[in-house]
C-alpha atoms as one frame of an Amber mdcrd trajectory, in Angstrom:
protein
  56.456  13.858 -11.341  52.948  13.328 -13.151  49.659  13.829 -11.513  48.138
  11.096 -13.557  48.917   8.219 -10.884  46.631   9.186  -8.091  47.003   5.878
  -6.251  48.089   5.720  -2.482  51.188   3.866  -1.995  49.157   0.958  -0.100
  47.249   0.605  -3.413  50.449   0.368  -5.295  51.823  -2.383  -3.221  48.505
  -4.459  -3.317  48.853  -4.262  -7.189  52.578  -5.540  -6.860  51.182  -8.272
  -4.577  48.519  -9.243  -7.260  51.289  -9.332  -9.828  53.440 -11.555  -7.726
  50.399 -13.888  -7.212  49.795 -13.888 -11.119  53.667 -14.744 -11.757  53.281
 -17.638  -9.456  49.978 -18.808 -11.115  51.555 -18.770 -14.489  54.428 -20.860
 -13.000  51.974 -23.250 -11.603  50.254 -23.458 -15.109  53.458 -24.154 -16.787
  54.258 -27.088 -14.297  50.872 -28.503 -15.259  51.088 -28.119 -19.174  54.480
 -29.037 -19.725  54.115 -32.885 -18.910  50.813 -32.866 -20.763  52.059 -31.317
 -23.966  55.538 -33.083 -23.998  54.235 -36.558 -23.331  54.960 -38.213 -26.636
  52.836 -41.541 -25.744  49.311 -39.615 -25.932  49.882 -38.097 -29.480  52.368
 -39.131 -32.304  53.167 -38.215 -35.750  54.453 -35.118 -37.656  51.514 -32.632
 -36.412  52.252 -33.835 -32.811  55.995 -33.000 -33.372  55.298 -29.889 -34.909
  52.908 -28.926 -32.071  55.484 -29.688 -29.426  58.240 -27.879 -31.100  55.918
 -24.678 -31.239  55.114 -24.958 -27.562  58.773 -25.584 -26.372  60.400 -23.069
 -28.826  57.679 -20.317 -28.807  54.688 -20.632 -26.426  56.437 -21.583 -23.375
  59.189 -19.048 -23.430  56.780 -16.213 -23.994  54.872 -17.472 -20.793  57.936
 -17.621 -18.746  58.862 -14.198 -20.007  55.329 -12.736 -18.949  55.881 -14.226
 -15.650  59.196 -12.732 -15.185  57.952  -9.408 -16.283  55.422  -9.482 -13.777
  57.766 -10.272 -11.072  60.063  -7.531 -11.927  57.062  -5.132 -12.274  55.838
  -6.202  -8.819  59.579  -5.273  -7.540  59.498  -2.175  -9.373  56.230  -1.149
  -7.959  57.275  -1.938  -4.188  60.403   0.120  -4.838  58.477   3.006  -6.083
  56.212   3.128  -3.237  59.050   2.926  -0.707  60.631   5.804  -2.657  57.385
   7.804  -2.784  56.671   7.344   0.767  60.058   8.572   1.632  59.654  11.542
  -0.732  56.186  12.496   0.672  57.263  12.763   4.274  59.115  15.701   5.426
  60.330  13.911   8.460  61.055  10.526   6.768  57.997   8.790   8.521  55.238
   7.071   6.506  52.187   9.091   5.708  50.352   6.909   3.501  51.978   8.053
   0.216  50.859  10.324  -2.549  50.930  10.474  -6.301  53.169   7.870  -7.716
  55.839   9.032  -9.995  56.737   7.808 -13.452  59.231   5.027 -13.367  60.960
   2.589 -15.722  58.035   0.519 -16.389  56.072   3.119 -17.952  57.595   3.074
 -21.393  56.153  -0.666 -21.534  52.792   0.236 -20.668  52.804   3.063 -23.088
  53.797   0.679 -25.765  50.810  -1.439 -25.150  48.492   1.223 -25.020  49.658
   3.080 -28.170  49.414  -0.085 -30.166  53.064  -0.775 -30.435  55.231  -3.715
 -29.843  55.443  -4.962 -26.042  58.556  -4.828 -24.084  59.265  -7.367 -21.448
  57.476  -5.169 -18.878  54.478  -4.763 -21.126  53.111  -8.197 -20.095  51.275
  -6.727 -17.099  47.802  -8.121 -17.841  48.836 -11.336 -19.562  46.395 -13.425
 -17.669  44.654 -10.828 -15.999  41.948  -9.490 -18.298  39.295 -11.922 -17.858
  38.353 -11.067 -14.304  40.723  -8.160 -13.191  41.583  -8.957  -9.584  42.146
  -5.137  -9.017  38.991  -3.756 -10.192  35.537  -3.200  -8.424  34.130  -5.140
 -11.370  36.006  -8.273 -10.315  35.045 -11.304 -12.305  32.751  -9.811 -14.750
  35.229  -9.964 -17.728  35.680 -13.680 -16.948  32.184 -14.479 -17.040  31.359
 -12.500 -20.231  34.208 -13.793 -22.422  32.874 -16.809 -24.461  35.101 -18.163
 -27.218  33.028 -18.119 -30.504  33.859 -18.074 -34.096  32.786 -14.415 -34.578
  29.449 -12.553 -34.743  27.247 -14.065 -37.363  24.877 -11.401 -37.245  27.542
  -8.845 -38.456  27.787  -8.218 -42.188  30.948  -6.233 -42.919  29.622  -5.626
 -46.548  26.500  -3.852 -45.417  26.004  -0.267 -45.973  25.710   0.107 -42.312
  26.985  -3.233 -40.416  25.683  -1.386 -37.135  22.065  -1.098 -38.161  21.371
  -4.246 -36.266  22.034  -2.191 -33.059  19.466   0.313 -33.738  17.138   1.220
 -30.887  13.286   0.907 -31.557  10.856   3.919 -31.539   8.667   5.927 -33.808
   9.953   7.209 -37.183  12.398  10.174 -36.574  11.532  13.735 -37.622  13.538
  14.494 -40.932  16.302  17.204 -40.344  14.971  20.572 -41.150  11.478  20.040
 -39.939  10.097  21.791 -36.771   9.207  18.217 -35.160   5.592  19.686 -34.156
   2.727  17.109 -34.405  -0.905  17.943 -34.692  -2.249  20.476 -32.195  -4.750
  19.580 -29.493  -6.948  22.394 -28.033  -6.328  23.244 -24.509  -3.102  22.805
 -22.464  -2.548  18.901 -22.646  -1.437  16.383 -24.886   0.441  13.258 -25.087
   4.145  13.364 -25.391   5.674  11.101 -28.260   8.170   8.387 -27.292  11.741
   9.007 -28.163  12.138   8.177 -32.027  14.137   5.293 -33.334  17.788   5.502
 -33.808  20.391   3.835 -35.991  24.250   3.929 -34.895  26.561   5.260 -37.344
  28.530   2.482 -39.598  31.861   3.128 -37.963  33.508   1.101 -35.166  35.971
  -1.694 -34.493  34.319  -4.384 -36.930  33.230  -7.825 -36.193  33.115  -8.880
 -32.584  35.157 -11.812 -31.532  36.392 -12.395 -34.988  40.234 -12.470 -33.948
  42.215 -14.308 -31.150  42.955 -11.909 -28.361  46.856 -12.293 -27.844  49.304
 -11.325 -25.091  49.251  -7.573 -26.102  45.518  -7.398 -26.000  45.344  -9.037
 -22.629  47.778  -6.498 -21.557  45.873  -3.613 -22.955  42.724  -4.893 -21.421
  44.277  -4.955 -18.002  46.056  -1.385 -18.389  42.632   0.075 -19.848  40.761
  -1.245 -16.649  43.636   0.181 -14.510  43.374   3.658 -16.198  39.724   3.662
 -15.775  40.078   3.025 -12.027  42.731   5.557 -11.749  41.018   8.397 -13.545
  37.551   7.806 -12.014  37.656  10.767  -9.755  38.379  13.141 -12.690  36.429
  11.475 -15.448  33.884   9.618 -13.647  31.519   8.991 -16.790  34.416   8.170
 -19.024  35.563   5.455 -16.525  32.127   4.056 -16.195  31.845   3.953 -19.903
  35.119   2.223 -20.489  34.428  -0.173 -17.615  31.265  -1.190 -19.262  33.237
  -1.733 -22.701  35.789  -3.935 -20.811  32.913  -5.781 -18.973  32.274  -7.341
 -22.523  28.557  -7.722 -22.206  27.476  -5.512 -25.359  24.488  -4.449 -23.361
  22.992  -0.922 -23.801  24.194   1.477 -20.900  22.242   4.218 -19.518  23.915
   7.611 -19.999  23.550  10.111 -17.064  22.051  12.873 -19.338  21.278  14.889
 -16.359  24.953  15.093 -15.466  25.724  15.756 -19.195  23.446  18.957 -19.293
  24.906  20.037 -15.976  28.677  19.544 -17.069  28.280  20.905 -20.610  27.133
  24.495 -20.557  27.492  24.580 -24.382  24.979  21.753 -24.821  22.637  22.919
 -22.204  22.411  26.255 -24.088  21.969  24.597 -27.377  19.017  22.339 -25.789
  17.451  25.513 -24.173  17.805  27.287 -27.702  15.670  24.513 -29.487  13.090
  24.587 -26.954  12.682  28.386 -27.683  12.684  27.611 -31.313  10.029  24.895
 -30.765   7.924  27.580 -28.880   8.343  30.212 -31.641   7.119  27.447 -34.144
   4.196  26.448 -32.114   3.053  30.155 -31.818   3.406  30.729 -35.639   1.462
  27.666 -36.178  -1.411  28.583 -33.946  -1.338  32.076 -35.287  -1.505  30.536
 -38.979  -4.606  28.511 -37.665  -6.151  31.361 -35.965  -6.194  29.990 -32.653
  -8.163  31.850 -29.981  -7.308  29.762 -27.171  -4.384  27.599 -25.803  -3.047
  24.780 -28.346  -0.882  22.234 -27.315   1.576  20.283 -29.930   3.433  17.196
 -29.336   7.146  17.602 -29.961   9.757  15.356 -31.504  12.754  17.346 -32.978
  15.262  15.923 -35.437  18.234  14.049 -34.402  21.252  16.125 -34.014  24.933
  15.915 -33.464  27.073  17.353 -30.668  30.491  17.063 -29.481  31.394  17.240
 -25.763  34.517  18.171 -24.073  36.226  17.188 -20.852  34.975  14.046 -18.981
  32.273  13.746 -21.590  34.636  13.939 -24.489  36.164  10.791 -23.154  32.767
   9.162 -22.234  31.175   9.814 -25.552  32.872  12.135 -27.918  30.215  13.212
 -30.283  26.718  11.846 -29.912  23.170  12.322 -30.870  20.356  13.904 -29.275
  16.743  14.950 -29.866  13.973  16.102 -27.582  10.519  14.932 -27.257   7.494
  16.444 -25.149   4.877  19.107 -25.645   4.764  22.714 -26.412   1.583  24.969
 -25.668   0.906  28.065 -27.421  -1.316  30.895 -25.899  -2.655  33.680 -27.635
  -2.786  37.201 -25.938  -5.109  37.841 -22.845  -5.854  40.363 -20.251  -2.810
  39.574 -18.330  -0.468  38.902 -21.380  -0.347  41.406 -24.257   1.892  39.030
 -26.246   1.673  35.537 -27.686   3.694  33.134 -25.352   4.593  29.595 -25.114
   5.541  26.800 -22.532   7.720  23.832 -23.501   7.903  20.626 -21.425  10.654
  18.132 -22.826  13.216  15.726 -22.151  16.557  15.429 -24.026  17.167  11.957
 -25.624  20.574  10.730 -25.844  22.055   7.978 -28.158  25.395   7.032 -28.908
  27.457   3.878 -30.202  30.306   3.467 -27.662  32.855   2.335 -30.267  36.381
   2.567 -31.451  36.934   3.243 -35.266  40.694   3.699 -35.438  42.697   6.510
 -36.582  42.722   8.641 -33.325  44.593   8.378 -30.100  43.904  10.118 -26.782
  46.757  11.555 -24.332  45.862  10.236 -20.749  48.606  11.303 -18.471  51.667
   9.764 -19.445  49.934   7.285 -21.729  48.909   7.829 -25.496  45.996   5.596
 -26.021  45.109   4.557 -29.596  41.723   3.726 -30.897  43.217   0.742 -32.601
  44.297  -0.589 -29.373  40.991  -0.711 -27.831  39.212  -1.849 -31.045  41.578
  -4.819 -30.972  39.832  -5.836 -27.717  36.288  -5.821 -29.274  37.608  -8.055
 -32.400  39.571 -10.322 -29.952  36.257 -10.887 -27.852  37.585  -9.739 -24.570
  35.752  -6.159 -24.659  32.508  -5.085 -26.428  31.139  -2.164 -28.163  27.489
  -0.999 -27.154  24.840   1.682 -27.118  24.571   4.543 -24.763  21.025   5.412
 -24.276  19.638   7.772 -21.921  17.157  10.669 -21.271  17.176  13.770 -18.872
  14.623  14.821 -16.485  11.737  17.177 -17.514  13.261  20.501 -18.824  10.762
  23.465 -18.744  11.079  26.514 -20.981   8.708  29.515 -21.422   8.961  32.733
 -23.544   6.873  35.241 -25.639   6.639  36.227 -29.362   5.901  39.934 -29.753
């Protein structure tokens, strides 16, 4: 039994009921389509005959197969829920269930998420991707899924086709420089705005440039389900995946305070950078012969960091810098050494994208980047920027 499925059995039964309803909706759709498509009086000629032949021999059977798969999955889920209730109860009574065990339908889901060919049971989300009936974000997918001929602003031949998604701001400090601005006598100076940032060139490619097929529809629904299931373990990863599936492309606010708290290695690195900025400020003040406090604006170069745990799945590698002020104090009667105080915020930038060639193990599923990248190209999910900053961080130190 895997611990990945954290659903209660009543939730599993609701999912099965939703599948049954979807199967019925597909049947109703076919009942409406058949007389419209097959009515020969409304359109005649070789093209019409070819169209009807394709519908009869290819499209209609696939739709009926999807409906049958949904019905079969619904029955499987109901049986699994009953079995789990029995297994979870020491006296045979219903106690609300526990983690749902793997079942025969998992290989079909696995095939979709890993980018392979779908089995009959992999048609779970055939019609459900545009407004997932099971999700807390019900309806948003449908509202944000226009059909277009692609993203005209995307230039695949550009050196960086994602440059159009850059965030505004002052010119960034070049790598290797301290990031200290012109000093101001006293203990106060204006803090710089976060610098401009350009996303890396990788990603899924042109948005809405392909037609999303049944596999993409299924993968979308399954990815939404995975986000819901893993929300307790990976809250940030789930939220970021949800926003990708919401299909807006709008910037999303990253919770940088949570990142600092959850990633002690990153918190230490950020603290080290503040100490380095303080030491740099003292050195500059000493070189300038300062006899009183001097405060320097601070904007460090953009740097990379690769997170782990929840934040690895939420962002992976991201860019960060710090903006704020650094005050250097010469020795006085109460302080025999030069000292510094740094007040800054950590600025976070990342392009939430899928660039292929990698895969992630989530419980019993192997999810490939390419599977999710296809949703972006199919116009049913959209890459976006993660943008955020933390609350003010204060660091003090001395320089002998």
